[in-house]
VOTI-411306 format. One record per residue (C-alpha): x, y, z; residue in one letter. Coordinates in steps of 0.2 Angstrom, whole numbers, plus 5000, padded with zeros to 4 digits. Layout:
% VOTI-411306
XYZA...
***
This chain:
% VOTI-411306
521852905198M523352795198I524452765183K525552615181I527052625171S527852475161I529452485172R528452465188R527352325180A528852225174M529252135191P527452085192V527452005175F529051915178I528351835194A526751785184I527851715170T528951615182I527351545191A526551495174V528151425167F528351325184G526651255182G526951195165F528651115170M527851005183T527650825179F526150775169P524650705179K524350525179S522650555169A523650625155D524550465153A522950365152A521750345138I520650505136A518850485142K517650525128R516250645131V514950655117L513850815117V512250805106L511650975102N509951005095S510451155085Y511851205073D513651255076D513651445076G511951465085Y512351575100I511451485113W512251315108T513951405107D513751475124N513251305131L514751215123M515851355130N515151305147G515451125144V517251155139R517651275153S517351125165V518450995156F519751125152N520051145171Q519750965175S520950835182D520150705170I520950685153N519350705143A519050725124E517450825121V516650775104I515150885098A513850835086E512550965079Y510750905074M510251075066D508451055070T508051235068K508251215050R507851035047H506250955056P506650825068P505550695059D506750715044K508450735053I508250595066F508350445054P509950525046I510750565062F510350395069K511350315054E512750435057L512950385075C512850205071K514350225059T515350345070K515150285087Y515250095087Q516550135100Q515450195114Q515750365123P515950365142D514650495145V513350585134I512750765136I511150815127V510650995125S508951055122D507350965119N507550885102N509250805107A508350735123L506950665112D508150585100F509150505114I507550435122M507050365105E508650285100S509650265116R509250075118Q509950045100E511350165100L512050195117F511150065129P512350075143A513050255142V512550375156P511650535150V511650705156V510350835149F510351025149C509351165141G507651065143I506151175142N504551125152N505550975160F504450845168S504850665174D503750595160K505150645148M506350525155I505050395161Q505750215161G507550275158Q509050235170K510750315171N510150485167I510150655176T510350835171G509851025172V508151095167A507951255158E506651375166N506351525156T505651675166D504351745155F503351815169K504851905176G505251975159T503452045157V503552115175E505152205169L504352275154I502952345164L504152425176K505252505163L503852555151H502352615162P501352675148G501352515138V499652455132E500152295121N501452165121I501752075104A502351905106V503351835091I503551645088S503751525074D503151355070S504651255076T504351125090E505351245102T504351395096G502651305100K503251255117I503851425122N502251505115L501251375126G502251435141N501951615137M500051585136R500051515153K500651675161I499551795150M498051785162P499051855176D499252025167F497552035158K497152195168E498752275164Q499152245146V498452165130K499452025122F499552015103I500151845096E501251855080L501451665078A501651545064D501751675050L502651685034G504051815033A502951935023C501551925034Q502651955050L503352115041E501652175037E500952155055K502552225063L502352385052Q500552405058N500752385077L500152515089P501352645096K501152595114Q501752415110T503252315117I503952165107L504251995116F505351885105Y505251695108L505951635091S505751655072F506951525064F505751455052R504251535045D502651445040R503251425022D504751325028G506051475025K507451465037V508251615046F509851625057S509751725073Q510451875065K509251865050E507751835061S508051995073T508652105058E506952065049L506052125065I507052275069T507052335051K505152335050N504752395068C505652525079Q504852475095L505852405110P506052215110M506352095125Y506851915126A507151775139A508851705133W510551785135D511151745117F509851855109I510252015119I511652065106N510452065092Y509452225094G508552165110V508452285125V508552145138G507552025149G507651905164V508651775153V509151595154A511051575153N511651445140G513451455147F512851405165M511751265158Q513251185149G514351215164K513151135176N512850985165A514750965162A515050965181A513850825183M514650725168A516350755177E515650675193R515050525183V516850505175L517550515192N516650355197G515150435206E513450335202R512350445191I510850395202E511550485216K511650655206I509950735208P509150835193I509451025194M507651075192R507851265194E508951375184S509551545190L508951675177N509851845177T509252015172P510352065157M510252215145F511152295130D511852465135Y511652525117L509752475117M509552555134L510252715127K509252705111K507552695121F508052815135G508052695149I509152745164A510352625172L509652675189S507952595184E508652425181L508452285194P509952265206E511252145200G510852165182S512152125169M512452255156I513252215139L514252335128N514452455142Q515952575139P517552515149D518252675156Y519752595164F520252525147Y520252695140N521252765154R522652635154Y522652575136K524552585134T524952495150E523752355146I524352335128Y526152325135A525752205148G524752095136V526152095124T527452045137I526251905143L525851845126L527751835122A528051735138L526551625135L527151595117T528851535124I528051425137I526851355124A528251315112A529151225126L527651135131F527151085113V528851015111N528650895126V526850865123F526750845104R527650675103R526450595115K525050675107Q525650615090S525850445096E524150435103R523350515087L524350385076L523750235086I521950305087S522050345068Y522650165064I521250085075E519950195067Q520550155050R520449965053I518649985061I518050095046N518749975033E517849825042E516249925043N516349965025L516749785020R515249725030Q514149865023S514649815005E514249635009N512549675017K512049775002Y512749654989R511749514998Q510149614998L510449654979F510649474975S509249404985T507849534983M506349474974Q506049624964T507049654948G508349784948F509349864934A510550004932L510850094916H511650244908E510750344895I511450374877I511050544869C511250614852D512050784847D510450874852E510450784870N508950684865K508950504872A509150374859I509750214868D510350154885Y511750034891V511549904904F512749934919L512149804932E510649694935I510149574949N509649384948P507749434950A507949534934F508649394924E507249274930V505849404925M506549454908T507549294903G509049414899L510649344907K511949454915V513449394905E512449434889N511849604892I513149704904I513949834893G512749814879K511349934873T509549894873V509349914855K510749784852E509749664863L508049704858L508049784841P506249814840S506049894857I504650024858E505250204858S504150234873Y505450144885W506950254879I505950414880E505250384897T506950324904Y507850464896G506750594904H507050514921V508950514918A509050694911M507850784923T508050684939G506150664940K505650484945P504350384935A503050244938K502650134924I501449994922E501549924904R501549774893Y503249734886S503049664868Q504849604867E504749504883I502949464883G502549504901R501749644910Y502849744922F502649874936D504249984936I504850124947V506250224938A507350354947Y508950444944C510450394955P511550524946Q511450624930Y511250524914R510950364924Q509350284929F508950134940A507350024937A506449924951I505449804942I503949694947T503149564936D501249584937I500749474923T499849354934E498949504942K498449564925K497749394920Q496749384937L496049554932E495549484915D494749334923Q493849444935L493149554921R492749394911Q491849324927A490849484928Q490449484910K489849304912M488849344927E487949484917A487649364903I486949244916G485749374923T485149414905L484949224901A483949194916G482749324911G482649254893I482449084900A480949134911H480049204896D480549074884F479948934896N478349014898N478149014879I478648824878L477548774892F475948784882P476748724866I477348564874I475748544885G474448564871Y475548464859T475548314871E473648334873M473448344854A474448184852L473148094863D471748154851D472648124835A471548024823K472847974810N474747934808E475148084798V474448204811M475248104825E476948114816G476748294813N476348324832L477848224837K478948324827E478248484835V478548404852L480248354847K480648534842A479948604858A481048484868R482548534858R482148714862A481948674881K483748594880E484348744871L483848854885V484748744897K486348754886Q486248944886I486148944905L487548814906T488748924895I488249084903S488649044921R489448904932R488248784939S488148604945E487948494930H486748344930E487748194925M486648064918K486847924905P486747984887L487247944869Q488448054860I487848004842Q486248114843P487248264849I488648254836I487248234822K486348384828E487948484829T488448434811V486748484805K486948654813F488748674806L488148634788K486948774789A488248894796S489948864788L490348934771P490348824755Q492248804755N492248704771I491748514767Q491048424782I491248234783R490648124797Q490947944802K489747904817I489747724824S487947654827D488547554842A487347564856D488547644870Y488247784882S489347894893V488947974910L488948164906G488048324904D487248344887Q487448534886G489348524890Q489648384878I488848494865H489948644870Q491548534868V491048474850I490548654845M492148734852N493248614843L492248624827S492348814827T494248804830N494348694815A493348814804Y494448954809H496048864804A495248834786M494248994783R495449074771E495848934760K494448804764G494648624768G493848474775V493148454793L493148274798D492048214813I492148034819S491547924834L491947744838E492047634853K493847564858I494547464871S496247504878L497447404888S498947474899A500047444884E498947534871T498347694880V498947844870P499247954885L500447924900A499147964913D497647874905M496847724913L496447564903P494647534899G493247554886T493047724878Y492047824866L493347904855K492848064846T494048144833V493748314826I495148354813S495448494799D496548514785T497148694790G498848764793S499248664808G500048714825I501948724830D502648644845E502848804855K501048844853T500448664857M501448674874E500248814880R498648774870I497648734885F498148884896E496749004901P496849164891Y498149104879F497649134861T498449164844T496949244837K496749434837P496049514853K494349554845E494149364839E494549264854G494749264873T495949114875G494549024885L493848904873G495148764873L495348794892A493548764895I493548604883V494948534893N494048564910G492448484903I493348334897I494248314914K492548334923E491848194913H493448084919K493948084901G495648124891Y496048244877I497548244865Q498048344850I499048294835N499648424823S501148484813K501348654803P500548634786G499748464789E498148514799G497648474816T496648334825A495848344842F495448174850I494448154866F494047994875Y492547974887L492347814897P490847704892V489547674906T488547514908D486747564907V485247494899N484447584884K482947604894D483847714907E484447844894I483347994895G482047964881D480448064884T479648034867A478147954875N477648054890N475947984893T475048044909A474447894919V474247974937S472448024940K471448084955G469848184960N470448314972E470148504970H471648604965I471848794964L472948864950I473849034951A474849104936D474849274927D475049194910E473249144904P473949014891A474848924905I473348934917V472148864903R473448724899L473648664917I471848664920K471448564904A472848434908I472248414926L470448404922E470848264909R471648174924M469948184934G470448334945Y469248474949T470148634945V469948824950T470948934938A471449104943T472449234933F473649304946G474049304964S472749434969K471249334962E471949174969A472049244987L470249304985E469649134980Q470649044994F470049175007T468249145003Q468348955003H469948895012P469348715015D468748694997K470548664990F471648504992D473148584983L473848744977I474948764961I475748934960S476949024948D478449094956M478549264947M476849364947M476349544949P475549604965H476149464975L477549344970T477249154972G478249154989I477249304996E475649214990L476049054999V476449155015E474749235014K473849065011L474848985025K474249115037E472449065033I472748875032R474448815037P474348635032E473848675013I475048585002P475948694988V476848654972I477848804965L478148824946C479648934940T480348984923G482049014931F483348874931S484048904948D482348924957G482949094965K482149024982V483348974997P483148795003D482748855021E481348965014K480548825005I480648715020S479948855032E478448885021L478148695018G478248704999I478148514994R478848524976E479648654964I479248614946V480348694932P479448764917K479148704904P478448554914V477948404904Q476248324907R476948164915K478048264926E476648374932L475448224935A476748134945E477148294955A475348324959V475048144964R476648134975R476048294985V474248244987L474748064992D475948125006S474748255013S
***
């Protein structure tokens, strides 16, 4: 053993000092004078994670010794604790802000950083060369389509580590593999599963993967004795709890005293025996060497990817000793950590003396060097700081302009407020801090009138709901979604409120008034559709009742023997026809349909309506009428004209029902020239002018501006839908007419509508008072209907006309008759709706027997309920609506028979 004294070591240290000092005193390299090259290192994990720290040490070891003046900048994505899908967008925005001045080369470490650069490179660093390292399961697909990229693959030797376990622990029966649910953990577990089949005859593998911390502790405590642990990773449990490397391995060793192995060097010092490990330092060093070649001007395409990494057997001396593993059993060339340094123990004094002297000399050299270097460095830093400050201020200005423009042009309303609380910290009011133009448009509140004011100052009658809801958002930080009608503003709003900071709330507002109106319209349409279905059914049954009433009355008129009886029968017939028209009106009101425009006189409609109103309105409403007897007609639909008069008269009654009054209805013919028309868009011509006026409370100008809007009403919700006057306006326009309103508060209201006069003869107006059947014949007709009264009526009518009639009570009987004597009949008259077989089904059966037989179909439904193509296909010649009058039936029968 040789001991070295301080005195004998002194010449050696002096020589070293001179050599070092002389090296520092040499002239600076030309690269020092140049602008530093920027090397950006994007790390997947956090600063302090041993693997990442080792890798960064490897990177810096290259550039610390390089001739290139390089500035190494490290960024940490921390994806062990934060999932990539959450951290990538944030990290992307960070890079956009920090690296507008592009780096000269980028080094990415581990898979998540490579995934990020592949996803965002085109946007962030399109022309910057990229060198990767620490990539598990590397394949060319990972960088497919990318240029200017090379790197170092990381190959973990799981198989070599398992073989090492079997060699050092001959009696092992189980290997427990510990892994978490991170992306890296999943990849490593997948690689581990690939090698498990190679050892199925030697050992059983137990997977402790994707567990919560408590579950893992329980399973570790219950492992069999002859088990070895193989640690892959446990940085985030399945419940999302995050662990550091130290916390992770401490959790395992605390709950299990079995030997543990791993495949990475940075884990060895945390209670792990050892393994054939991947070396983070060498990964970083090899990647930095490639980056250095790129900075020296070498084309990155010429630098091949290093696909194989050298893994080294590495062990912890303390763990070897703990589990009784001799150093002689270890593979040749193994690295051993924490092994006692005997040389250090023998020459501790000399080493301390030498280090002290060396540190003193280095301190002096460093001080001299710093004095020379600091000035240049300070100048560079100052210039860089000034440049960066200018860039940051410009970026901030552009960002503020961008967000201000977005704030001003967004279509949704935005308002920022601060909540006001009482002594008990309960929200009682809030102040407007800022609003955007869209908010002004939606609410009618102007920015200059509301900023700095409280909502109670602006809207004194505001509902407490708004203050309570917004107060909860501002005080708890919990967002709220509100869909509600604002009584103060008169609009429906969809609002999302959130808390940007304590005691403040921001509201993003959408006006959904039109959407609500459309929903109301849809509900109304569905209601009217249901009414239409009901009305159709009623119409069918009612028409079947009216059919024999009208038919038998017409026949009785033919047999009347005196004027009194004839007059009575005419009144019955008139009432039946009014009932028929009433059914049509019910169907017209209950659903939208094509209206039949034909010449008609308005006088009878008004008189009939007045008669109804006199019987319906209370005694405090006096009705006066002034109806011109002039013989003029309009082209229109009787049901719709009746609806207009009824709606306007009902509105007049509502205006007077509390105090009573006078309802005036007048009709006159007027001729208007271009100078005398009362409305700007009205055409000159001859009109029938109808005035319906009341002596009620009148209407103010604000209400008159919206009076014809759909769903606008001043009545309580249970009394009106806001559709009446909108329908009136629509009907008048459909009749090419005009409507105006004259009213003042306290002076009553007058609705005036004008309908253009049509030039027709009186004979052309639909008067059916004398429907005498004139068409006769002698053919044989088969009748099918399930209503006995209708069957007997049609049979009697047709026999009076000279026809031979076979009457059947239902489709089944009619089919039997026709099947027995198909050539006996010249015409079939069938009802549409019958039990057993409908009219259509009956016609199909008859056509199979005799295709050319002509058919007339009768229906009590107004819309027929039969598609036109079906009628054409079956050869149905006529469809006659019930209740059919004798003349209409006779003419239909004759038309069909004559055309056959």
